[in-house]
C-alpha positions in Angstrom: 99.6 86.1 106.4 96.4 87.4 105.0 95.6 87.5 101.2 95.1 91.3 101.6 97.8 93.2 103.5 98.7 96.9 103.9 101.6 99.0 105.0 101.2 102.7 105.9 104.1 105.2 105.8 103.7 108.7 107.2 105.9 110.4 104.5 105.7 113.8 106.4 107.6 112.2 109.3 109.5 109.5 107.3 108.2 106.8 109.6 105.7 103.9 109.6 102.3 105.0 110.8 101.5 102.8 113.8 98.1 102.3 115.3 95.9 103.3 112.4 92.5 101.6 112.3 91.8 99.9 109.0 88.5 98.4 107.9 88.0 96.1 105.0 84.7 95.9 103.2 83.6 93.7 100.3 81.2 95.8 98.2 77.8 94.3 98.6 78.7 92.3 101.7 79.7 94.9 104.2 82.5 94.8 106.8 84.6 91.6 106.5 87.8 92.5 108.4 89.5 95.1 110.5 92.6 95.8 112.6 95.3 98.3 113.5 98.7 98.8 112.0 101.6 97.5 114.1 104.7 99.5 115.1 106.1 99.0 111.6 102.9 100.4 110.1 101.8 97.0 108.8 98.6 95.1 109.0 98.9 91.4 108.0 95.6 90.1 109.4 92.8 91.8 107.5 91.4 88.5 106.2 91.6 86.5 109.4 91.0 82.9 108.5 88.6 83.7 105.6 89.5 82.8 102.1 89.7 85.6 99.5 86.9 85.8 97.0 86.8 87.7 93.7 85.0 91.0 94.0 85.4 94.7 94.7 87.0 95.6 98.1 87.4 98.8 100.0 90.1 99.6 102.6 89.2 102.5 104.9 92.1 104.0 106.9 91.4 106.3 109.9 94.2 108.7 109.2 92.5 111.6 110.9 92.5 109.8 114.2 96.2 109.0 113.7 97.3 112.6 112.9 95.2 114.0 115.8 96.9 111.5 118.2 100.3 113.0 117.3 99.1 116.6 117.4 98.9 117.3 113.6 96.0 118.8 111.7 95.0 116.9 108.6 92.7 117.5 105.7 91.6 113.9 105.4 89.6 112.2 108.2 89.8 108.9 106.3 91.3 107.5 103.2 89.4 104.9 101.2 91.0 102.7 98.6 88.6 100.7 96.4 90.1 97.9 94.2 89.1 94.7 92.3 90.2 91.2 93.2 90.0 89.3 90.0 92.3 86.3 90.9 91.7 85.3 94.5 94.8 83.0 94.4 97.0 86.0 94.4 98.3 88.1 97.3 97.2 91.8 97.3 99.5 94.2 99.2 98.0 97.7 99.1 100.5 100.2 100.7 99.4 103.7 101.6 101.8 106.7 101.6 100.1 109.5 103.7 100.8 113.0 104.9 98.4 115.6 106.4 97.6 117.0 103.0 97.9 114.2 100.5 98.1 110.5 100.0 99.0 107.9 97.3 98.8 104.2 96.9 99.9 101.4 94.6 99.6 97.6 94.4 102.4 95.2 95.3 102.3 91.5 95.2 
């Protein structure tokens, strides 16, 4: 499993959000990982085989593409979550709760 993972729940439907494209950037270094959520709304491979380094990261979720694919209009074309990794030995799980008009996130370990 990757040192940075995510899980997306579509709270408007009460279901995992499958097939959402996610890009991971390290600020100052550019794109360092990408993938799509699985049928359970999870993405466990954002890091690939790369070790995690301290720094500021951004996860960009293509939620507009997801909602359009299921015929729902959304206010947000993307959601970006920027966070600091201070201890690269830890696991960073960054869930996203999303609906067409709002989103929230938190950190789990």
